[in-house]
Structures are given as structure tokens and as C-alpha cells.
N, CA, C and O atoms as a GROMACS GRO file, in nm:
protein
  264
    1UNK      N    1   0.463   0.354   0.217
    1UNK     CA    2   0.414   0.453   0.307
    1UNK      C    3   0.453   0.410   0.448
    1UNK      O    4   0.435   0.294   0.486
    2UNK      N    5   0.505   0.503   0.524
    2UNK     CA    6   0.539   0.480   0.664
    2UNK      C    7   0.482   0.594   0.748
    2UNK      O    8   0.461   0.704   0.699
    3UNK      N    9   0.457   0.565   0.873
    3UNK     CA   10   0.416   0.669   0.967
    3UNK      C   11   0.534   0.700   1.058
    3UNK      O   12   0.595   0.610   1.115
    4UNK      N   13   0.566   0.827   1.070
    4UNK     CA   14   0.671   0.869   1.163
    4UNK      C   15   0.620   0.990   1.237
    4UNK      O   16   0.585   1.092   1.177
    5UNK      N   17   0.614   0.978   1.369
    5UNK     CA   18   0.562   1.084   1.454
    5UNK      C   19   0.420   1.126   1.412
    5UNK      O   20   0.385   1.244   1.416
    6UNK      N   21   0.340   1.027   1.372
    6UNK     CA   22   0.202   1.051   1.334
    6UNK      C   23   0.181   1.111   1.196
    6UNK      O   24   0.068   1.140   1.159
    7UNK      N   25   0.288   1.129   1.120
    7UNK     CA   26   0.276   1.187   0.986
    7UNK      C   27   0.313   1.084   0.880
    7UNK      O   28   0.403   1.002   0.899
    8UNK      N   29   0.241   1.090   0.767
    8UNK     CA   30   0.269   0.998   0.657
    8UNK      C   31   0.397   1.037   0.586
    8UNK      O   32   0.420   1.155   0.560
    9UNK      N   33   0.479   0.938   0.556
    9UNK     CA   34   0.597   0.959   0.473
    9UNK      C   35   0.581   0.867   0.352
    9UNK      O   36   0.584   0.745   0.366
   10UNK      N   37   0.564   0.927   0.236
   10UNK     CA   38   0.540   0.851   0.115
   10UNK      C   39   0.665   0.854   0.029
   10UNK      O   40   0.722   0.960   0.001
   11UNK      N   41   0.707   0.735  -0.013
   11UNK     CA   42   0.821   0.723  -0.105
   11UNK      C   43   0.767   0.670  -0.236
   11UNK      O   44   0.696   0.569  -0.238
   12UNK      N   45   0.798   0.736  -0.344
   12UNK     CA   46   0.753   0.695  -0.476
   12UNK      C   47   0.868   0.623  -0.545
   12UNK      O   48   0.979   0.677  -0.551
   13UNK      N   49   0.844   0.501  -0.599
   13UNK     CA   50   0.946   0.413  -0.658
   13UNK      C   51   1.029   0.482  -0.765
   13UNK      O   52   1.008   0.601  -0.787
   14UNK      N   53   1.117   0.417  -0.830
   14UNK     CA   54   1.139   0.271  -0.828
   14UNK      C   55   1.211   0.228  -0.701
   14UNK      O   56   1.276   0.308  -0.634
   15UNK      N   57   1.199   0.100  -0.672
   15UNK     CA   58   1.255   0.046  -0.550
   15UNK      C   59   1.361  -0.058  -0.581
   15UNK      O   60   1.351  -0.130  -0.679
   16UNK      N   61   1.462  -0.064  -0.498
   16UNK     CA   62   1.566  -0.166  -0.512
   16UNK      C   63   1.513  -0.299  -0.459
   16UNK      O   64   1.423  -0.302  -0.375
   17UNK      N   65   1.568  -0.409  -0.509
   17UNK     CA   66   1.532  -0.540  -0.458
   17UNK      C   67   1.567  -0.550  -0.311
   17UNK      O   68   1.674  -0.505  -0.269
   18UNK      N   69   1.479  -0.608  -0.234
   18UNK     CA   70   1.505  -0.629  -0.092
   18UNK      C   71   1.472  -0.772  -0.056
   18UNK      O   72   1.411  -0.844  -0.135
   19UNK      N   73   1.512  -0.812   0.058
   19UNK     CA   74   1.482  -0.946   0.106
   19UNK      C   75   1.380  -0.939   0.220
   19UNK      O   76   1.387  -1.015   0.317
   20UNK      N   77   1.286  -0.847   0.207
   20UNK     CA   78   1.182  -0.831   0.309
   20UNK      C   79   1.080  -0.942   0.297
   20UNK      O   80   1.071  -1.010   0.195
   21UNK      N   81   1.003  -0.960   0.401
   21UNK     CA   82   0.899  -1.061   0.403
   21UNK      C   83   0.764  -0.997   0.376
   21UNK      O   84   0.738  -0.884   0.417
   22UNK      N   85   0.680  -1.071   0.308
   22UNK     CA   86   0.544  -1.026   0.283
   22UNK      C   87   0.457  -1.075   0.398
   22UNK      O   88   0.449  -1.195   0.424
   23UNK      N   89   0.393  -0.982   0.467
   23UNK     CA   90   0.310  -1.017   0.581
   23UNK      C   91   0.165  -1.040   0.544
   23UNK      O   92   0.085  -1.079   0.629
   24UNK      N   93   0.129  -1.018   0.421
   24UNK     CA   94  -0.007  -1.034   0.375
   24UNK      C   95  -0.044  -0.923   0.278
   24UNK      O   96   0.036  -0.832   0.254
   25UNK      N   97  -0.163  -0.931   0.223
   25UNK     CA   98  -0.207  -0.825   0.133
   25UNK      C   99  -0.357  -0.809   0.142
   25UNK      O  100  -0.430  -0.901   0.180
   26UNK      N  101  -0.401  -0.691   0.107
   26UNK     CA  102  -0.543  -0.658   0.106
   26UNK      C  103  -0.571  -0.588  -0.027
   26UNK      O  104  -0.496  -0.501  -0.069
   27UNK      N  105  -0.679  -0.627  -0.091
   27UNK     CA  106  -0.721  -0.560  -0.214
   27UNK      C  107  -0.845  -0.479  -0.181
   27UNK      O  108  -0.946  -0.532  -0.133
   28UNK      N  109  -0.837  -0.348  -0.207
   28UNK     CA  110  -0.949  -0.258  -0.178
   28UNK      C  111  -0.977  -0.175  -0.302
   28UNK      O  112  -0.885  -0.135  -0.373
   29UNK      N  113  -1.104  -0.151  -0.329
   29UNK     CA  114  -1.142  -0.062  -0.439
   29UNK      C  115  -1.169   0.075  -0.379
   29UNK      O  116  -1.265   0.094  -0.304
   30UNK      N  117  -1.084   0.171  -0.414
   30UNK     CA  118  -1.093   0.306  -0.358
   30UNK      C  119  -1.090   0.408  -0.472
   30UNK      O  120  -1.039   0.378  -0.580
   31UNK      N  121  -1.144   0.527  -0.449
   31UNK     CA  122  -1.157   0.624  -0.557
   31UNK      C  123  -1.027   0.693  -0.600
   31UNK      O  124  -1.020   0.747  -0.710
   32UNK      N  125  -0.923   0.691  -0.514
   32UNK     CA  126  -0.802   0.766  -0.549
   32UNK      C  127  -0.682   0.714  -0.472
   32UNK      O  128  -0.695   0.638  -0.377
   33UNK      N  129  -0.564   0.758  -0.515
   33UNK     CA  130  -0.441   0.724  -0.444
   33UNK      C  131  -0.442   0.784  -0.304
   33UNK      O  132  -0.397   0.720  -0.209
   34UNK      N  133  -0.493   0.906  -0.290
   34UNK     CA  134  -0.501   0.969  -0.157
   34UNK      C  135  -0.587   0.886  -0.062
   34UNK      O  136  -0.552   0.870   0.056
   35UNK      N  137  -0.698   0.834  -0.112
   35UNK     CA  138  -0.784   0.750  -0.027
   35UNK      C  139  -0.710   0.622   0.012
   35UNK      O  140  -0.723   0.575   0.125
   36UNK      N  141  -0.633   0.565  -0.081
   36UNK     CA  142  -0.556   0.444  -0.052
   36UNK      C  143  -0.449   0.473   0.054
   36UNK      O  144  -0.426   0.391   0.143
   37UNK      N  145  -0.384   0.587   0.045
   37UNK     CA  146  -0.282   0.623   0.144
   37UNK      C  147  -0.345   0.649   0.281
   37UNK      O  148  -0.285   0.617   0.384
   38UNK      N  149  -0.464   0.706   0.283
   38UNK     CA  150  -0.535   0.725   0.410
   38UNK      C  151  -0.563   0.591   0.477
   38UNK      O  152  -0.543   0.576   0.598
   39UNK      N  153  -0.610   0.493   0.399
   39UNK     CA  154  -0.635   0.360   0.454
   39UNK      C  155  -0.504   0.294   0.498
   39UNK      O  156  -0.500   0.230   0.603
   40UNK      N  157  -0.399   0.308   0.419
   40UNK     CA  158  -0.270   0.248   0.454
   40UNK      C  159  -0.217   0.305   0.585
   40UNK      O  160  -0.155   0.233   0.664
   41UNK      N  161  -0.241   0.433   0.609
   41UNK     CA  162  -0.194   0.497   0.732
   41UNK      C  163  -0.264   0.441   0.855
   41UNK      O  164  -0.211   0.451   0.966
   42UNK      N  165  -0.382   0.382   0.838
   42UNK     CA  166  -0.456   0.322   0.949
   42UNK      C  167  -0.401   0.185   0.989
   42UNK      O  168  -0.433   0.134   1.097
   43UNK      N  169  -0.320   0.127   0.903
   43UNK     CA  170  -0.266  -0.007   0.927
   43UNK      C  171  -0.159   0.000   1.037
   43UNK      O  172  -0.069   0.083   1.028
   44UNK      N  173  -0.168  -0.085   1.138
   44UNK     CA  174  -0.068  -0.082   1.245
   44UNK      C  175   0.076  -0.103   1.196
   44UNK      O  176   0.170  -0.053   1.257
   45UNK      N  177   0.093  -0.176   1.087
   45UNK     CA  178   0.228  -0.200   1.033
   45UNK      C  179   0.295  -0.072   0.986
   45UNK      O  180   0.418  -0.067   0.977
   46UNK      N  181   0.219   0.030   0.954
   46UNK     CA  182   0.276   0.156   0.906
   46UNK      C  183   0.359   0.226   1.013
   46UNK      O  184   0.452   0.300   0.981
   47UNK      N  185   0.326   0.202   1.139
   47UNK     CA  186   0.399   0.267   1.248
   47UNK      C  187   0.534   0.200   1.274
   47UNK      O  188   0.629   0.266   1.316
   48UNK      N  189   0.542   0.070   1.249
   48UNK     CA  190   0.666  -0.005   1.277
   48UNK      C  191   0.744  -0.042   1.152
   48UNK      O  192   0.864  -0.070   1.159
   49UNK      N  193   0.679  -0.043   1.038
   49UNK     CA  194   0.743  -0.085   0.914
   49UNK      C  195   0.693   0.000   0.799
   49UNK      O  196   0.688   0.122   0.808
   50UNK      N  197   0.656  -0.066   0.691
   50UNK     CA  198   0.608   0.004   0.573
   50UNK      C  199   0.487  -0.067   0.516
   50UNK      O  200   0.472  -0.188   0.530
   51UNK      N  201   0.400   0.009   0.452
   51UNK     CA  202   0.284  -0.044   0.382
   51UNK      C  203   0.298  -0.002   0.237
   51UNK      O  204   0.310   0.117   0.208
   52UNK      N  205   0.295  -0.098   0.148
   52UNK     CA  206   0.310  -0.067   0.006
   52UNK      C  207   0.172  -0.055  -0.057
   52UNK      O  208   0.085  -0.139  -0.034
   53UNK      N  209   0.152   0.050  -0.135
   53UNK     CA  210   0.024   0.076  -0.202
   53UNK      C  211   0.049   0.069  -0.352
   53UNK      O  212   0.134   0.140  -0.405
   54UNK      N  213  -0.026  -0.017  -0.419
   54UNK     CA  214  -0.011  -0.032  -0.564
   54UNK      C  215  -0.148  -0.038  -0.630
   54UNK      O  216  -0.244  -0.087  -0.572
   55UNK      N  217  -0.157   0.014  -0.753
   55UNK     CA  218  -0.282  -0.002  -0.828
   55UNK      C  219  -0.293  -0.144  -0.881
   55UNK      O  220  -0.192  -0.212  -0.900
   56UNK      N  221  -0.415  -0.189  -0.905
   56UNK     CA  222  -0.438  -0.321  -0.963
   56UNK      C  223  -0.459  -0.302  -1.113
   56UNK      O  224  -0.538  -0.217  -1.155
   57UNK      N  225  -0.388  -0.380  -1.193
   57UNK     CA  226  -0.402  -0.373  -1.339
   57UNK      C  227  -0.545  -0.408  -1.378
   57UNK      O  228  -0.610  -0.491  -1.313
   58UNK      N  229  -0.594  -0.345  -1.483
   58UNK     CA  230  -0.733  -0.366  -1.526
   58UNK      C  231  -0.763  -0.513  -1.552
   58UNK      O  232  -0.870  -0.562  -1.515
   59UNK      N  233  -0.670  -0.584  -1.614
   59UNK     CA  234  -0.691  -0.727  -1.643
   59UNK      C  235  -0.703  -0.808  -1.514
   59UNK      O  236  -0.788  -0.897  -1.503
   60UNK      N  237  -0.619  -0.778  -1.418
   60UNK     CA  238  -0.626  -0.847  -1.288
   60UNK      C  239  -0.757  -0.816  -1.218
   60UNK      O  240  -0.817  -0.904  -1.156
   61UNK      N  241  -0.801  -0.693  -1.227
   61UNK     CA  242  -0.927  -0.653  -1.163
   61UNK      C  243  -1.044  -0.731  -1.222
   61UNK      O  244  -1.134  -0.772  -1.149
   62UNK      N  245  -1.044  -0.751  -1.354
   62UNK     CA  246  -1.150  -0.828  -1.418
   62UNK      C  247  -1.149  -0.972  -1.368
   62UNK      O  248  -1.255  -1.031  -1.348
   63UNK      N  249  -1.031  -1.029  -1.349
   63UNK     CA  250  -1.022  -1.166  -1.300
   63UNK      C  251  -1.073  -1.178  -1.156
   63UNK      O  252  -1.136  -1.278  -1.120
   64UNK      N  253  -1.047  -1.078  -1.075
   64UNK     CA  254  -1.087  -1.080  -0.935
   64UNK      C  255  -1.239  -1.065  -0.923
   64UNK      O  256  -1.304  -1.138  -0.848
   65UNK      N  257  -1.294  -0.969  -0.996
   65UNK     CA  258  -1.436  -0.937  -0.983
   65UNK      C  259  -1.525  -1.021  -1.074
   65UNK      O  260  -1.647  -1.025  -1.055
   66UNK      N  261  -1.466  -1.086  -1.172
   66UNK     CA  262  -1.543  -1.174  -1.261
   66UNK      C  263  -1.598  -1.104  -1.373
   66UNK      O  264  -1.665  -1.164  -1.456
   0.00000   0.00000   0.00000
């Protein structure tokens, strides 16, 4: 997801391999993909770069939450 002129631009994969750097990650529990994209649009990195939004696999979620 990127912001251009204040509007969200969403690209749906698959994605080619890139040599980009990971600046960090945040795990959030949200009710829908739309809610996740709304939060991603608030991230300052969306204006200058891209914010990737992915679902968390059920098994990974169990490990995180216990």
C-alpha cells in the first residue's frame, strides 16, 4: 500500500523478489483487510515508500498469543 496525493494505492501480489530493506514490523489484530489498510495509510512510510499488509497464519497467531 502506498499513498499518492493523499489517496491509497493498493497493489495485490504476487510480488517479484526485491532487495528492499525491512524497516520494522507491527502485528495488529484488526477485524478486516479494509481496517488494516486504513491503519497502514496512517503510517508515515506510506507517503514516501510502501507499507506491506499481510494476514497472520492461524498457527503463528496461536504462538504469539499463547
